[in-house]
N, C-alpha and C positions, 0 to 999 in steps of 0.2 A: 621126525622123531628118533630115536636110534635106536639100534638090538641090546636088547640086555642080555651076556652071554649065556648068563644060569635059565631064562624062560626063554631065549629063542628068539628067533624075528618079533617084532612087531606087528599086529593085527594094522591092517589097513585103515587109513583114516574114515568116520563114520558119515556118510551123507546125511544131517539131517532135513524130513519132511521127504516125501511122493520124489520120484524119477520126474525130468523136467516132461516125459511126455505123456505122464498119468497128470500132470499141471495143463497141459495143453489140452486134456481132454475135457478136465473139468471146466473148464471155461470156455467150452466149445458149449455142453451141455448146459453150462449157468446162458451163456449167450441167447442159446435158442429155447430156456425155459421163458427168461427175458422177453424173446419175442412173444412164445405162445398165451402169455400173462397180456402183454399186449394188446394180442387180438384179443381175448376175449373180454378185454376193458371196454376195446371197441364196438365190442359187438352188442356187450348190457348197454352200453350206450346207445346205440343204435334201437336196441327193444324197447328201451325205456323212451326216447324221443317215437318211436310208432306208439307206446301205447298213451304216452299224452297227449299222441295225437288222434287217437281212437277215442281218447275219451270229452276230447273237445270236440269231435264230432257228434259222440253219444249227446255230450252236456248239451249242444247246439241244438241237436234235432227237438231233445227234451225241452229244451228253455222255446223252440217255435213251437210247441204243441202246447206247455205249457200258457205263453203269450194267446194262443186262440183261445183255452178254455178259460183262461180269464179277462177274456174280451167278449166273451157269451155270455158270462155269466152277471143275471139278475137278480134282483129283489123280486121274490116272489110273493103277492101279496095273496093269494091260496093259501099260504104253505099251511100244516097242518096246526092248530093251535096247541095239539095235547102237549101232557107234558114232557118234554124232552129227553130224551136217554145221556146225552150230553151237554153240557154248559162248557162251555168256550171263553174263558177270561181273555179280556184282551184291555191291558191301561192304553192312552193315550197321553201323551206330552209333545205339543206342538212336532205333530208329524201328518200336516193336512196335507204334505206331496207324496205321503206312500202308502198311506193307513188304508185308499181306496186299493190297491193291490192286494194286501193280508185281508181286507174282509172278500173282495172277489172270490180268493181264494179259499174262504169260507164256504160260500155260495155255491163255488165248484163242486165240493165232497159229494162223494155217490151214492155216500150215506144223510141220510136228508134231517134226523132224528138232533137236530141240535138247536141251541139257543144261544146267543153270543150276545154276550154283554160287556160293552163298550163302555169303559171310563175316561172321561174329560179331565186328568189331573190340572186344571187348571191352565189349558193352552189360549195363547195368546195369540194364534199364529192363521184364525178365519177358519178352525176345526169344526164350527158348526156348520159352515154349510159345504165343507166338503162331507160332511152327515147326509148331509141334507136328502140324495139322491137313494139312500138306504134305507129311509125311514118309514115305507113301503111296505117292508119284511114283518111280520109279526116276530117274525124270531130272535128279529134284532132288537134291544133295547140297549137305551142310551143311559150315561146316570153324570153328573157333572160334579165336582166337588174343590174348596181352593187347593192350590199347589200347595201336595204331602209328600210328594215321593211315591215310588213305585210301585211298594209295599202297601201301604197304606189302597192305595188304588185296588191292587188285585183283591185285596180282603176287602173294601168294598164288594168288588163283583160277587167274591166267595159267600159274603152273607145274602147275598140275593141268588143265589144259584138253583135251579129249580132238579137240574139234570143228577142221577145217581153216580156219572163218571163224571172230573172235570178235565179238558184241555187245556191250555195255555199259547197265546197265539201273541206276539210282539208285534207293535203296527208296522214295522221294518222290514219283516221277515215274512215268508208267505211257507202255505202247506200246499203239496202233491197233493190230487185230489181224491186218493185212494186211504189215506192214510186215518180218517174215522171210522173208515169201514173195517179198517184191520185193526184199530184201536177195541173197538164195540165186540169184534169175532173174538180178541185175545179174551176180554172182560168176561165175555159169555162161555166162551169154554173151559174157564177155570174160575166159580164160585167163590174161592174161597183170595184170589188175586188180589192184591187192593194196590200195586201199582207197576204199570208197565212203559216201557220205552224204547222209542222205532229209531232206527239211523236219522242222520240226517247230513244236508250238505253244506259242507261251509264255503264261503264264495270269498278270496279274499281280495284287498285291495289291487292286487296285481292281476287280476282274472281266475289265479287258480282256484280252484275249486278241489274240495276234500272230501270224500264220505267218512263218515265214521258211525258204528254200530257197537260199542265197545261193552267188554262182558262183564258184568257186574262183581265187583270183589272190595268190600265193606270194608275191611285193613283200609286198602289201597283210597275208597272213597274217604276214610277219615282225612285225608290228606290230601286229596287232589279231588274237585270236582269232575266225575265222567260222563254225565249227563246233560245233555239242553233242556233247560227248561221246554222249549216252543215243539219236543218231541216228546215230551215227558205228560200219563195219561195217569189219574186216579180217582179212588171214589169217591165222595162228597164225603162219606164216615170221617175219614182223618181227617178233614179240619175240622169237625163237630169232634171231633176226640180232643184232639195232637193241637187243634190251634192253627192261622195261616202261615203269614210273611211275618217275618221279626223287622220292624217298622226301625227297631235301632241300628239297621245294617243299612248300608248306602248300598253296598253291590255282598257279590255273591248269597242273594237272597233264596235264591233256586238250591244252594248248594247246603245251605243251611235245613230250605224243607225237606231236602229228599235224605240226609241224614236222619232227621226225627221220622220220617214217612218208612223209612226200611228200617228202622232198630230190631224191630223185631220179626219182617219179612221178608226176604229178596223181594225183588222184582222182577218183572220176565223183560227177555226182549223182542218187543216185536216185528213181526221179519218183512219189513218194510222201511221205505227213506220218506221220513214224513214228512219231512221239511225245507226250505233252504235257510241259514241264514247267512243275510249278508253284512257282514264289516266295512263292505266299502259305504261312501257314500255320507250323509249328515254324520255331525258332532254324534257321536254315542256317550252311554254311561265310564264306558270301558275306557275311554280317551281322556275325560274328565276327573273322576275318582278315582282318589291310587284303591286298588283291591285288597295290598297287606293290612291295614286294620282290621277290615273287616273279614278277611281270610283268618288273622290273629284271634279276631274275638269270637271266630265261630268256631275255631279249634279246641278254645278253651271253656267250651261249653261242656267236652266230652275226654278233658282229662278225668283219668279214674282216679276216687279217691283212693288213698295208700288202705291197705288192708292190717298195716300195722304202721301206725306214724312214729317215724324217726325221733327218738329227743337227742337234741346235739347241742354242745357246748361248743359256741363260734367265739373264736379268739381273733383280739384285734391290737391295731397300738393303742390309736386314745380312741376311747369310743366316749359319748356322741360326740363328733366336731363337724360341722360344716363340709370342712372339706374332705369327706368321704361319703358322697354322693351315692357311690359305689356298694358300698356295704350297706347304705340302709335299703336301697332299692335289693342288691340279693336277699339281704336278711325279711325283709316285706314280703316277695315273691315267694318266698319259701315257706312263710309262715300262710300265705293262702292256698298254699300246696296241699297245708295238713303238719308239716315242722313241726315239731314242740321245740320251744328255740330260746336257749339262757345264752348273756353274755361275756365274754372275760375279756377285760382291758387294764390292764395295770396305769393306762392315764387317763386323767379323766379331760381329757383335750382342750382347747384355748375358745372354740368356739362354739357352745354345747346348740343341739339341736335337742326341738321335743320328742322324745320314745316312749312307748310305753314295753319295751322287754329289761326283763329282771340282770343289771350288772353285778358280776363280782369283781371285786377287786382284789390287792394282795395275791396270795402266791396260787399258779393253776393249780397245782397238786389241793390246793383247799375247794380249789370251783369244782374241779373233776368230781371230788369227794359229794362234796354237796349236790351235784347236778346227779349224777350217775348216772350217763350220757351213754346213750349206743354211739354214739359217734362224736367225734371230736375233730371240727371244720375249723383252720386257721388259713385265716390272709394274710399276707406276705410271709415269704420264703422267712425273711429274716426275724422272724415272731417266731417260724418252725424251728428254725437253728437255734434262736435264742433258749428255747423252753425243750430243747432234745432233750434231757436227761429225762426232764417230768413225765415228758409222753412215751418213753421209753418205758419207766414205771410203772405206770397206769395201767399199760395192758387193755389200753380202748384201742380200736382201730379210727383209724385217724385220714384225712381228705385236707387238703392245703391248694388254696388258690394262690398264683400269683398276682404281682400287679405291677404295672410299667415294668421299670427297669429293674426293679425287685423280682428278678426270676432272671440272675444270670445262670452260666451254666456250671458254676462251681457249688453255687448255693442248691440246686436242682439236684445236681449229684447226690450232694450230703443228704439232703433228706430223703430220696430216692435209698439210701441207705438202710433205716430206719425198719426194720422186717415191717410193721403196723401199718405201716402206709400203705394204704389201699388205694387212691388215685390219685393225681395231682395236676391241676389245671392249670394251663398257664396259655397267655393272651400270646395271640399274635404281634407280630412287630418285629424289629431289627432283630429283637434281644432272643426271636425265639427260635431263629435258625441255626444255632450250634449247642441243640440239647441235647443230652445222649438218646440213647432207643431205649425205653421201657413201656412195655403192655400197659404202665399203670399211669402213661401219660398223657394226656387229652389237650392239644390246641379250644381255648373257646371261647370265643369275640365276645367283646365287652356289650354287658347287659343295661339297655334305659330301665326305666321306671315308667311301662306304659301305663299306669296311673297318672300320673306327673305329664309326662308328656307326648301331644297326641297332635295330632295335624289342625294347624292355624286353618279356621276360616281366610283370614283377609291376614296379609303381611305388610308392617310398615317397612318399603322395600329402601327407604335411606336409613334405616337403622340398622347399623352392625354391631356386634355383639361380641366379648372375649369372655370367657366364665372360665373363674380355675385360682389354686390355691395355690396364694403369693409365695411362689417357689420360684430363684433364682433361674436354675433349670426349664421353666416353663415362659422365659421370656418374656414376659406381661411390657416388659418394659418398651418392649417393639410395637405395642398398641399402644402404647403413649406418643413414640415419633407420629407410628402409622396416622394417628387422627393429628395430628398437623398437617399431614398430606391431603387427606379430604375433607376439609373443611362446611366442604355445604353436605356430609352425611354428620348422624348424629350418631357419635361412637360409645359405646358404652362398656367399661372393664371392670365386672363384677368379682370384689374377690375374697376368698376365705380368709381367713387368718388358724390356718392351722399350730396348731404344737412349734414354738421355736421362730413364728415369721413375723411376729412383730416389728422387728427393725426392719422387715422387706417391705412391706408397709408403709412404715415410714418413710425409705426411698423413693416406693412410686410416687407419691405423694409431693417429695422433694424435687423429684424429677418435672414432674407433671408445672408446678410453680414453674420451675429455671426454665424451663423454653417454652412455656405458654400457651402449652396446649390445650386444645379443647376438649379432650377426654371427659367424662364424667367417672369417676369412679363411686363406686358402691360397695360398702366391707359390709361383708358378713351379712348378706340376703337371706333370709330363710328358706328352704328349698320352694314351698307353693308362688313363693313372690320370686323366685329365681325362672322357674316354670312357666310363669307368667311371661316372663322378659325373653325367654325362648320364642312363643311364640308368636311374639309380635316381630322380632329378627328378621328382617329376608334375608339380612348376611351374616353369615356367622364368620371370624376370621379365628384358626387356630396356630399360636403362635409357638416354637420350639427354636430352641439354641442349634447351632451348627456345629460341626466338628473344627478343631480348634478354639471353639471358644475354652474359658476357663473353667465356665460350671455347665458343660455340656456333656450330657448323659445320653444313651441311645432311648430313641423314642419307642415306645410300649404302641396301646390303641389306649388313649385316652376319651372314655366315654360320653365326652359334654360333645363328641362329636355325632356318636348316636343320637344324644338327643338332639342336639341340633337339628340333625336330616331328619329325625322323628317328626319335628314339629314344619317342617317342610324348608327352613331356609338353604339356600344357597349356601357351600362351605368352600372357604380359602384353605391351602394346608400350605406347609412347609415341601417346596419341593424332597420330597423323601421318600422312596418304594413305599414304605412299607405304610405309609400314610397315605399315599397316593393308590395302593389298592384297598385300604382299608373307604377309600371315598367316593372310587367308581366314577359312574357315570355324575354323581352327586352335584359337584363342583368342581373345582382349578385348583391347580398347584401356582405356587410362588417360589422362586428364588432369592428374591432382595426386597425390599423396603419399596423401591420404585415401580415393583412389577403388582407386590398387594396393592397398593394404590390405585393404578391403572387397573387392574381386573375389579376392581371394587366402580371408578369409573364409569366401566363399559356398559356395565348394568344399565349406565340411564338411557341407552339408546334401546332396549329390549321392548318387545312391545309385550300387554298382559298375555300374549298366550306364550312365549317365550317364559315369561315367568310363571305361568300355568306350568307349560311340564317341566319347568325346574324343580317345583314343589314336587310335582306326582312326583318325579326320580327320585328324590332325597327320599320321599315319605318309604315310598315302594321299598328302597332298599335298607331304610333303617327296619321296616317292620320283617322284612323278609331276612335279615341276619341279625340283628341284635334287640328283637324285642323281649321281655325278661322271660315271661313264663314257655319261649321257643328255645332262648337259651341256656337258662340254668334248665329246663326238665333234668336233662341226663342225669345232671350233678343229683338231682332231689330223686331219683331212680338209683343212683349208687346208694343214697343213703339210705333209702326203705328195703333194699337186698341185704347192705349191714346188717340193717334192725330186724328184719325177719329170721338171720341166721342168730344173729342173739340171743332172741327169745325162741326160738327154736332152740339152743343149747339150753338156755333155763328153764324149757319146759319140762315137768317133772317125767318121768319114765313109766308108759303103760303096766299095772300093775299084768303081774306072771299069772298064766292062764294056771 
């Protein structure tokens, strides 16, 4: 640097950052902090190991005591025959090896005023012989019914119960001796108490034991079950007033009961560890029956009805046509919630579908005037873009939902420029990664129609299905070729002819004839028949084009995958990150025609247990992430909020004082 003759000597060059000594000191302190963090982590780990060791010692001592108590428990032929204070309900189905321990844990109770109602739910494993040694106790009553499920068995016991209080014990779990005594004391102390629950010890297959006595929280209960039925006690009058267990549910029946029995008054926590839930051992309903569909049916019972039902004009491209199953499912679900929907579609579509929704043709502006909606909902960003001027002029709040590849960043950005746009819903997938940041954007997964697509009781593991609109970008020709690779399987390709797809259907028919493919082509199958096909198919193959192909488009989130998972199908998808995330552990990914064929052939070696677990994974994933009333409820809530605002704005002002 040179000196300036006017300004004088140049200042010395400034060194950026702290001096070296300061840097060294910071490094020393950082190393010391890291060492201290490491020491604390080791200390915490040691404390956790000691706690686990102490827990094991305590549990071991408790188990030894329980073993002695249960071994000493005997039926008492001289037990009082007076009206019992507590009725204990125990359903049993093929648990002859475990039921004795459960019964002895009731006999070992320090509280003696009980009756035990054992319901044999059509057992075939010699249960009667296992119960024979307990028949001498007049407090133990047994019933038998044809196999009808745990809810029917419990309801039979409830109808015959005599106690003012009711408790439940499953045949493969057991109680600690003071549970009924603690429960009876809690109800005696509070005559207004209807429901109480104690703590429980969960024994997991790995030998670990956790204790739980959660705080009651009604909003949390609406989303999650927080109380185990084995430590629940309630007054019998609740059964007489509100009914018993829902026999339509296969799982979550205790959750359903607790929701009903605590709807008007919270339960009390009983300060005791009531029993042990044994997750290890024999096959349980929790490992053979999916929770998702049952939890979904339970939640739908508690959806609130809207104070103001939104009036919605729903705009689509072509309606009704079979290739728009996602639109039909969305409209049907919103109408069940309480929305009043009329539809606008300029085109009638190539493959009509029966419906009972009023449809407006012609100009969107005319439809808006005729319907006078609270909300205009647009399906497809391209439809939104086409009618931007009419939407801006209408002055009505707008929501829009994208579909598959119809949600590119530029289309979404242009939609967000409309001030009247209240919410934009986009599907996950390859097209969702580059969208602009805006608080009005919501990523919403595809939603299947829960009335049509349900878990199948049985699957044809040799039936391979693909259902699609007959579009080149859906690579349906792939399925025609795949059928030739797996001739021992029945491969069905169900195609819907959307508007302008007639030539594509003819091309697929010609390809089938040209290569001699055994694929079964079904054209324009109505939705109920299509749902029946999904229910039968053991394997579902989703086809998609690859980068570099002339008709390739980015993959969205096809609803047919969710529909297949909902029935328990094993799903194969193209090796694309978005599709692999969609399917998760409910299927597998292929990179080529040969890989897809190999994955299908590999299922020939599966055992029945492997097929059952595959079905469970698929169903659980579908109902957790894609059930219509779960996925679409936030959209409906948005519509309700808009409707309330508009109704409040139109309400006459109160008269002046």
